[in-house]
C-alpha positions, 0 to 999 in steps of 0.5 A: 219560695212558699213558706211551710204555713202557706203550703199547709193552707194550700194542701188543706184547700186542695184536699177539701176541694177533692173531697167535695168533688168526689162527693158530688161525683158519687151523688150524681145519677148513673147515665142510662135513663130508663131501666138503670139503677139509681145507685151511686158510687157513694152508695156502693162504697158505703156498703149498699150492696148485698151478696146473695148465695143461690142454687142455679137449678138450670146450670146455665147461668154465667158471670155478668148475667143480669137480674131484672125486676118489674115494678107496679107500673110495669117498668123494668130495671136491673137490680143485680147481676151474677157475680160468680159461678161455682160449677156443681149439681146444682151450680152455686152462684153469687148474686150482687144485689144493689137495689135498695127498694127491692128486697131479695128475700121477698122475690122468687128468682127465675132464670130465662134463657134464649138459645137463639133457635127459630122458635125463640126468634118467632116468639120474640118477633111475633108476640100475641098482639103482633100476630093479631094485628097481622091477622087483621091486616090479612083478613082486611086485604082478603076481604077487599081483594080475595075474589080477584086473587082467587079468580086469578090463582085457582085455575093455576092451582087446579092446572098444577094438581091436574098435571101433577097427579099422573106424574106423581102416580107414575113415579110412585109406581116406579119407586115401589118397583125399585124398592120391591125387595125391601117392601117384601122383606118389611112386609114379611117381618111385619106379618110375622111380628104384627099380624100373626102374633098380635092382630090375629090373637086380638081378633080371636080374643076381642073381635070375634065375640062381638061379631058373634053377639050381633051377627048370629041372630041375623045369620040364623034367621037368614039361614032358616029362610034359605033352608026352607026354600032349598029343595033337597029333592031338586039338588039330590036327583041332579047330583045323581044325574050328573054322576051318571054316564048320561050325556047332559051334565052340570045340572047341579050348577044350573040348579045352584044358579037358579036357587041363588037368583030366585031364592037366596038373593030375594031373602038377602034383599029383604034382610038388608036393613037387618044386615046394615044394623048388624054391621053398624053395631059390630063396628061401633062395639069394635071401635069402642073396645079399649083393648082393640084401640090400645092394640091398634094404637101400639101397632100404628106407633110401632110402624111409625117408630120403626127405623126401617119403615120410616127410612123406606117411606122417606126414600119413596116420598123423596123419589116421588116428590122431591127428586121427580124431575118431571114434576118440577117441569110440570110446575115450572111450565104452569107457574112461568106461563103468561097467565101466572105472570099476570096473576103474580103481578096483579097480586103484587099490586094488590098486596104490596100495601099490606105487606109494607104495613106488616113489614113496619109491624115487624121491623119498624119504620123511619118515623117510629124507629126500629121495632124493639122486638127486632132489636132484641133479635138482632142483638141476640142473633148477630151480637149474641147478647141478651141470651141469659137473665134472671127475673126477680118476681115479687111474692110479697109476704110469701118470700124466702125466710131470711134465715135460709142459707141459700136461695133457689133460681128456678128455670122458667116454664114460659118463654119471655123476651129480654126485658130491656131493649138497648137503643140509642137516644136519637136526640143525642150525638152519643154512642152510649146505649140506653134502654128503650131509645134507638140503636142496637150497638153496645 
């Protein structure tokens, strides 16, 4: 039996060891490497955590959405997360802030959202530096093999277009005939609504004064010369003769033909330069007229936005290009020929190296591991993670007044990729994810 004093000593030693072990555990850094906070459990229980009330203007934040901060060295770290969300307009959220060296009052909070749409995927996979690199690789490949590829493929493209145009034209005419009642109905409606009510008044109000201004001097000059050359006597007696019962008729028509050929046409030819200048001035003034431009733009916009017109055009193009079996047959004949097969094989041999390089740029390789942007896309598209986060942007002395009751989380105006890439460390046999190392599973 252990006596009471011995039990007291043993208990005291146990509790001292427990407290020491707990203290050591709470002082140990958190697992996670780059991008993780160095806040310990001791700091947490000691109260080194702030609660920030904020208004979410986007209304899309959810509990556990992280808050990131980028330091002066360009390194990202998580400084907090969304602790609670109260729906409203705007929604009220509570942020848990556990970064001791970053003051929330000196930060501007911006909410980023990646919906997973195609444009978000393209923006993530093809940042400016990758686009530039791919462009340089393609330009280098075309400088080296461009002439050879053009020599092989240009005849195929020309044959495709040459054989396609008659088929497209034939089917287009048939489609027009099939939709003739709809076209006539639409044309009548646009004639009533646009031509009669808008274009004719526009021409009378804006275009005719311009034509009169530039055209009258030239027209008057040509008219005077024609009048001087016209012989009233020659026309007059021929009119009288044609109305008489004499056998020979049509003398007026003969005199008119003679006058046009021998008198009028030479006058117009001499004034051709004046006519061209007059037309140019009319067209220039009409094109520069703000009222004409606005009205024509409104008419064109109305035609493009009209549901009935768009539906009809879509149907005609669909029947002409998409559902045209003869057109598909023409292209199939050209691109399955022996010449096409040889061209495709040659292109594959010439372009395979650059295609592999572009694949490495986009997805990564065995030597360097998976591309971080590709990892972002996989997590976003397959695991449906990393879709919503907050970025705390330091604004220095222009930060929020500490007396403010609530902060504001603004929607981002520009897209950006998720700041931290969760990858596993390839040197460790562990399933714990680490930012910036080598696996996408979480």
